[in-house]
C-alpha positions as a Markdown table, in Angstrom:
| # | Residue | x | y | z |
|---|---|---|---|---|
| 1 | Unk | -40.7 | -10.1 | -18.3 |
| 2 | Unk | -42.4 | -11.1 | -15.0 |
| 3 | Unk | -39.2 | -12.2 | -13.2 |
| 4 | Unk | -36.0 | -10.3 | -13.9 |
| 5 | Unk | -34.0 | -13.4 | -12.7 |
| 6 | Unk | -35.5 | -15.6 | -15.4 |
| 7 | Unk | -35.3 | -15.6 | -19.2 |
| 8 | Unk | -37.6 | -17.4 | -21.7 |
| 9 | Unk | -36.6 | -19.1 | -24.9 |
| 10 | Unk | -38.6 | -21.0 | -27.6 |
| 11 | Unk | -37.8 | -24.3 | -29.3 |
| 12 | Unk | -38.5 | -25.1 | -32.9 |
| 13 | Unk | -42.1 | -26.0 | -32.1 |
| 14 | Unk | -42.7 | -22.6 | -30.5 |
| 15 | Unk | -43.1 | -23.9 | -26.9 |
| 16 | Unk | -41.7 | -21.5 | -24.3 |
| 17 | Unk | -38.9 | -22.9 | -22.3 |
| 18 | Unk | -37.5 | -21.3 | -19.1 |
| 19 | Unk | -33.7 | -20.7 | -19.5 |
| 20 | Unk | -31.5 | -21.0 | -16.4 |
| 21 | Unk | -32.1 | -18.2 | -13.9 |
| 22 | Unk | -28.5 | -17.1 | -14.3 |
| 23 | Unk | -28.8 | -16.5 | -18.0 |
| 24 | Unk | -30.2 | -13.0 | -18.1 |
| 25 | Unk | -27.8 | -11.5 | -15.6 |
| 26 | Unk | -24.9 | -13.1 | -17.5 |
| 27 | Unk | -26.1 | -11.8 | -20.9 |
| 28 | Unk | -26.7 | -8.3 | -19.7 |
| 29 | Unk | -23.4 | -8.4 | -17.9 |
| 30 | Unk | -21.7 | -9.4 | -21.1 |
| 31 | Unk | -23.3 | -6.5 | -22.8 |
| 32 | Unk | -22.3 | -4.1 | -20.1 |
| 33 | Unk | -25.8 | -3.6 | -18.9 |
| 34 | Unk | -27.5 | -3.7 | -15.5 |
| 35 | Unk | -26.8 | -4.3 | -11.9 |
| 36 | Unk | -28.0 | -7.4 | -10.1 |
| 37 | Unk | -28.0 | -8.6 | -6.5 |
| 38 | Unk | -28.4 | -11.9 | -4.7 |
| 39 | Unk | -27.9 | -13.3 | -1.2 |
| 40 | Unk | -24.6 | -14.7 | 0.0 |
| 41 | Unk | -23.3 | -16.2 | 3.2 |
| 42 | Unk | -20.2 | -14.3 | 4.4 |
| 43 | Unk | -18.1 | -14.0 | 7.6 |
| 44 | Unk | -20.5 | -11.2 | 8.5 |
| 45 | Unk | -23.5 | -13.5 | 8.1 |
| 46 | Unk | -26.0 | -13.3 | 5.3 |
| 47 | Unk | -25.5 | -10.3 | 3.0 |
| 48 | Unk | -27.0 | -8.8 | -0.1 |
| 49 | Unk | -24.3 | -8.5 | -2.8 |
| 50 | Unk | -24.8 | -6.4 | -5.9 |
| 51 | Unk | -22.7 | -6.6 | -9.0 |
| 52 | Unk | -22.4 | -5.2 | -12.4 |
| 53 | Unk | -20.2 | -5.4 | -15.5 |
| 54 | Unk | -17.3 | -3.8 | -13.7 |
| 55 | Unk | -17.5 | -5.9 | -10.5 |
| 56 | Unk | -19.1 | -6.0 | -7.1 |
| 57 | Unk | -20.7 | -2.7 | -6.4 |
| 58 | Unk | -22.3 | -3.2 | -3.0 |
| 59 | Unk | -22.3 | -5.6 | 0.0 |
| 60 | Unk | -24.7 | -5.0 | 2.9 |
| 61 | Unk | -26.1 | -7.2 | 5.8 |
| 62 | Unk | -29.2 | -9.0 | 4.4 |
| 63 | Unk | -32.5 | -7.6 | 5.4 |
| 64 | Unk | -35.5 | -6.2 | 3.5 |
| 65 | Unk | -34.7 | -6.5 | -0.2 |
| 66 | Unk | -36.8 | -3.4 | -1.0 |
| 67 | Unk | -34.7 | -1.3 | 1.4 |
| 68 | Unk | -31.5 | -2.6 | -0.1 |
| 69 | Unk | -32.8 | -1.7 | -3.6 |
| 70 | Unk | -33.7 | 1.8 | -2.4 |
| 71 | Unk | -30.3 | 2.2 | -0.7 |
| 72 | Unk | -28.5 | 1.0 | -3.8 |
| 73 | Unk | -30.4 | 3.4 | -6.1 |
| 74 | Unk | -29.7 | 6.3 | -3.7 |
| 75 | Unk | -26.0 | 5.5 | -3.7 |
| 76 | Unk | -25.4 | 4.8 | -7.3 |
| 77 | Unk | -28.3 | 6.3 | -9.2 |
| 78 | Unk | -28.9 | 2.9 | -10.8 |
| 79 | Unk | -31.5 | 0.1 | -10.1 |
| 80 | Unk | -30.4 | -3.3 | -8.9 |
| 81 | Unk | -32.5 | -6.2 | -9.9 |
| 82 | Unk | -32.8 | -9.3 | -7.8 |
| 83 | Unk | -31.3 | -12.5 | -9.3 |
| 84 | Unk | -31.8 | -16.1 | -8.3 |
| 85 | Unk | -28.1 | -16.4 | -7.5 |
| 86 | Unk | -24.6 | -15.3 | -8.2 |
| 87 | Unk | -22.9 | -16.1 | -11.5 |
| 88 | Unk | -20.8 | -19.2 | -10.9 |
| 89 | Unk | -17.5 | -17.5 | -11.7 |
| 90 | Unk | -18.2 | -14.7 | -9.3 |
| 91 | Unk | -19.4 | -17.0 | -6.5 |
| 92 | Unk | -16.2 | -19.1 | -6.9 |
| 93 | Unk | -14.0 | -16.0 | -6.6 |
| 94 | Unk | -15.9 | -14.7 | -3.6 |
| 95 | Unk | -15.7 | -18.0 | -1.8 |
| 96 | Unk | -11.9 | -18.0 | -2.3 |
| 97 | Unk | -11.4 | -14.4 | -1.2 |
| 98 | Unk | -13.5 | -14.8 | 1.9 |
| 99 | Unk | -11.8 | -18.0 | 2.7 |
| 100 | Unk | -8.4 | -16.3 | 2.9 |
| 101 | Unk | -7.1 | -16.9 | -0.6 |
| 102 | Unk | -5.2 | -14.1 | -2.4 |
| 103 | Unk | -8.1 | -13.7 | -4.8 |
| 104 | Unk | -8.7 | -10.1 | -6.1 |
| 105 | Unk | -12.4 | -9.8 | -6.7 |
| 106 | Unk | -13.1 | -6.8 | -9.0 |
| 107 | Unk | -15.0 | -4.0 | -7.3 |
| 108 | Unk | -17.0 | -1.2 | -8.9 |
| 109 | Unk | -16.2 | 2.1 | -7.3 |
| 110 | Unk | -17.2 | 4.3 | -10.3 |
| 111 | Unk | -20.0 | 6.0 | -8.4 |
| 112 | Unk | -17.7 | 7.3 | -5.7 |
| 113 | Unk | -15.7 | 10.6 | -5.7 |
| 114 | Unk | -12.0 | 10.6 | -6.4 |
| 115 | Unk | -10.9 | 11.0 | -2.8 |
| 116 | Unk | -13.1 | 8.1 | -1.6 |
| 117 | Unk | -11.9 | 5.9 | -4.4 |
| 118 | Unk | -8.3 | 6.6 | -3.5 |
| 119 | Unk | -9.0 | 5.7 | 0.2 |
| 120 | Unk | -10.7 | 2.4 | -0.7 |
| 121 | Unk | -8.1 | 1.4 | -3.2 |
| 122 | Unk | -5.3 | 2.0 | -0.7 |
| 123 | Unk | -7.2 | 0.1 | 2.0 |
| 124 | Unk | -7.4 | -2.9 | -0.3 |
| 125 | Unk | -3.6 | -3.1 | 0.0 |
| 126 | Unk | -3.6 | -3.9 | 3.7 |
| 127 | Unk | -2.7 | -7.6 | 4.0 |
| 128 | Unk | -4.9 | -10.1 | 5.7 |
| 129 | Unk | -4.1 | -10.4 | 9.3 |
| 130 | Unk | -2.6 | -6.9 | 9.5 |
| 131 | Unk | -3.9 | -3.5 | 10.5 |
| 132 | Unk | -3.0 | 0.1 | 9.7 |
| 133 | Unk | -4.1 | 3.4 | 11.3 |
| 134 | Unk | -6.3 | 6.0 | 9.6 |
| 135 | Unk | -3.3 | 8.3 | 9.4 |
| 136 | Unk | -1.4 | 5.7 | 7.4 |
| 137 | Unk | -4.1 | 5.7 | 4.7 |
| 138 | Unk | -4.2 | 9.5 | 4.7 |
| 139 | Unk | -0.4 | 9.7 | 4.3 |
| 140 | Unk | -0.2 | 7.0 | 1.7 |
| 141 | Unk | -2.7 | 8.7 | -0.6 |
| 142 | Unk | -0.8 | 12.0 | -0.3 |
| 143 | Unk | -3.4 | 13.7 | 2.1 |
| 144 | Unk | -1.7 | 13.4 | 5.5 |
| 145 | Unk | -4.1 | 16.0 | 7.1 |
| 146 | Unk | -7.2 | 14.3 | 5.9 |
| 147 | Unk | -7.4 | 11.7 | 8.6 |
| 148 | Unk | -11.0 | 12.5 | 9.5 |
| 149 | Unk | -12.1 | 12.5 | 5.9 |
| 150 | Unk | -10.5 | 9.0 | 5.5 |
| 151 | Unk | -12.6 | 7.8 | 8.4 |
| 152 | Unk | -15.7 | 9.2 | 6.8 |
| 153 | Unk | -14.9 | 7.5 | 3.5 |
| 154 | Unk | -14.4 | 4.2 | 5.2 |
| 155 | Unk | -17.6 | 4.6 | 7.2 |
| 156 | Unk | -19.4 | 4.7 | 3.8 |
| 157 | Unk | -17.5 | 1.9 | 2.2 |
| 158 | Unk | -20.0 | 0.2 | -0.1 |
| 159 | Unk | -18.1 | -3.1 | -0.3 |
| 160 | Unk | -16.8 | -4.1 | 3.1 |
| 161 | Unk | -14.9 | -7.4 | 3.3 |
| 162 | Unk | -13.7 | -6.9 | -0.3 |
| 163 | Unk | -12.4 | -3.5 | 0.7 |
| 164 | Unk | -11.2 | -4.5 | 4.2 |
| 165 | Unk | -12.0 | -1.4 | 6.2 |
| 166 | Unk | -12.0 | -3.6 | 9.3 |
| 167 | Unk | -8.2 | -3.6 | 9.0 |
| 168 | Unk | -8.0 | 0.2 | 9.6 |
| 169 | Unk | -7.7 | 1.2 | 13.3 |
| 170 | Unk | -7.5 | 4.3 | 15.4 |
| 171 | Unk | -4.2 | 6.2 | 15.3 |
| 172 | Unk | -3.4 | 5.2 | 18.9 |
| 173 | Unk | -3.7 | 1.5 | 17.9 |
| 174 | Unk | -7.1 | 0.8 | 19.4 |
| 175 | Unk | -9.4 | -1.1 | 17.1 |
| 176 | Unk | -12.2 | 1.5 | 17.0 |
| 177 | Unk | -15.7 | 0.9 | 15.5 |
| 178 | Unk | -16.9 | -0.6 | 12.3 |
| 179 | Unk | -19.7 | 0.5 | 10.1 |
| 180 | Unk | -20.8 | -3.0 | 9.1 |
| 181 | Unk | -21.6 | -4.6 | 12.4 |
| 182 | Unk | -19.8 | -2.5 | 15.0 |
| 183 | Unk | -16.8 | -3.2 | 17.2 |
| 184 | Unk | -17.8 | -6.8 | 17.9 |
| 185 | Unk | -17.9 | -7.6 | 14.2 |
| 186 | Unk | -14.6 | -5.9 | 13.6 |
| 187 | Unk | -12.9 | -7.8 | 16.4 |
| 188 | Unk | -14.4 | -11.1 | 15.1 |
| 189 | Unk | -13.1 | -10.5 | 11.5 |
| 190 | Unk | -9.6 | -9.5 | 12.7 |
| 191 | Unk | -9.5 | -12.6 | 14.9 |
| 192 | Unk | -10.6 | -14.8 | 12.0 |
| 193 | Unk | -7.8 | -13.4 | 9.9 |
| 194 | Unk | -5.2 | -14.0 | 12.6 |
| 195 | Unk | -4.6 | -10.3 | 13.5 |
| 196 | Unk | -4.7 | -11.1 | 17.3 |
| 197 | Unk | -7.0 | -8.2 | 18.2 |
| 198 | Unk | -6.7 | -8.7 | 22.0 |
| 199 | Unk | -2.9 | -8.4 | 21.7 |
| 200 | Unk | -3.3 | -5.2 | 19.5 |
| 201 | Unk | -5.6 | -3.7 | 22.1 |
| 202 | Unk | -3.1 | -4.5 | 24.9 |
| 203 | Unk | -0.3 | -2.8 | 23.0 |
| 204 | Unk | -2.5 | 0.2 | 22.5 |
| 205 | Unk | -3.3 | 0.4 | 26.2 |
| 206 | Unk | 0.5 | 0.4 | 26.9 |
| 207 | Unk | 1.1 | 3.1 | 24.3 |
| 208 | Unk | 3.2 | 0.8 | 22.1 |
| 209 | Unk | 2.8 | 1.7 | 18.4 |
| 210 | Unk | 5.8 | 0.0 | 16.8 |
| 211 | Unk | 8.2 | -2.9 | 17.2 |
| 212 | Unk | 11.8 | -2.6 | 16.2 |
| 213 | Unk | 14.4 | -5.3 | 15.4 |
| 214 | Unk | 17.9 | -4.7 | 16.8 |
| 215 | Unk | 19.4 | -7.0 | 14.2 |
| 216 | Unk | 18.0 | -5.1 | 11.2 |
| 217 | Unk | 17.6 | -1.6 | 12.7 |
| 218 | Unk | 14.1 | -1.5 | 11.2 |
| 219 | Unk | 10.8 | -0.7 | 13.0 |
| 220 | Unk | 7.3 | -1.9 | 11.9 |
| 221 | Unk | 3.7 | -1.9 | 12.9 |
| 222 | Unk | 3.3 | -4.8 | 15.3 |
| 223 | Unk | 0.9 | -6.6 | 13.0 |
| 224 | Unk | 3.4 | -6.5 | 10.1 |
| 225 | Unk | 4.5 | -10.0 | 9.2 |
| 226 | Unk | 8.1 | -8.9 | 9.4 |
| 227 | Unk | 7.6 | -7.6 | 12.9 |
| 228 | Unk | 6.1 | -10.9 | 14.0 |
| 229 | Unk | 9.3 | -12.7 | 13.1 |
| 230 | Unk | 11.2 | -10.8 | 15.7 |
| 231 | Unk | 11.8 | -13.0 | 18.8 |
| 232 | Unk | 9.8 | -11.6 | 21.7 |
| 233 | Unk | 12.9 | -11.1 | 23.9 |
| 234 | Unk | 14.5 | -9.1 | 21.2 |
| 235 | Unk | 11.7 | -6.7 | 20.3 |
| 236 | Unk | 12.2 | -3.0 | 21.0 |
| 237 | Unk | 9.0 | -1.2 | 21.7 |
| 238 | Unk | 8.4 | 2.4 | 20.5 |
| 239 | Unk | 5.5 | 4.8 | 21.2 |
| 240 | Unk | 6.1 | 7.0 | 18.2 |
| 241 | Unk | 7.9 | 7.2 | 14.9 |
| 242 | Unk | 10.1 | 10.0 | 16.3 |
| 243 | Unk | 11.1 | 7.8 | 19.2 |
| 244 | Unk | 12.1 | 5.0 | 16.8 |
| 245 | Unk | 14.0 | 7.4 | 14.6 |
| 246 | Unk | 15.8 | 8.9 | 17.5 |
| 247 | Unk | 17.0 | 5.4 | 18.5 |
| 248 | Unk | 18.5 | 4.9 | 15.1 |
| 249 | Unk | 15.8 | 2.7 | 13.6 |
| 250 | Unk | 14.5 | 3.0 | 10.0 |
| 251 | Unk | 10.9 | 2.4 | 8.9 |
| 252 | Unk | 10.0 | -0.9 | 7.3 |
| 253 | Unk | 9.7 | -0.7 | 3.5 |
| 254 | Unk | 6.9 | -3.2 | 3.6 |
| 255 | Unk | 4.4 | -1.8 | 6.1 |
| 256 | Unk | 5.8 | 1.8 | 5.8 |
| 257 | Unk | 5.1 | 3.2 | 9.3 |
| 258 | Unk | 6.3 | 6.6 | 8.3 |
| 259 | Unk | 9.2 | 8.5 | 6.7 |
| 260 | Unk | 11.3 | 7.1 | 3.8 |
| 261 | Unk | 11.2 | 3.3 | 3.5 |
| 262 | Unk | 14.2 | 1.3 | 4.6 |
| 263 | Unk | 16.1 | -0.5 | 2.0 |
| 264 | Unk | 16.7 | -4.3 | 2.1 |
């Protein structure tokens, strides 16, 4: 077949007819065969997005298709064929997810190691508009000393945006860098999601890591939606979990800043 994005069929008279460009990827996907990629507009700008029968396997800023294919084969050991476009159902789900809807687009992490998969799966749990530090991810997956390894796994995240590694920040609260566009792209994504990156950086500069509510006795990460409901004149600021605990505050059971979760 001269074009992997096209399929041919014949009518009763034997004349070849070009089937829709999306037919071959859809058929092979149904059979559990093959990886395909197409271009997509995203909050990061144009990207190459590769998918297979288990979901989206890669997302990278658009550039030279040959280089993307080479990168994909090196990462997964599989070829990715260029398609004319995304399957309609996948395109619809991606548009909803990138537009802020609570749409869970399937991702294919099968080519990653067990640790990296655990890191990325946990990172997917961070809500839109919120951030968590690297140490939170490490602790949540039961590897509290593996903070540096968590950072390395996120730096090689094959599906940014769908696994929102831009929502993971440095342990002191500063935003840090971002492997898919740098600090500027990270700040722009967080701003788009309503995470208020300038306010987060200001808190980090002042050494504020947590906000507590005197009425509930619970402390949270400042970006937690529960913390944002605390009236500004009632917020208690803490620089560490130990400081919050010493003041009699318990960790939020939603954002889980550390220690056993608070009830209620």
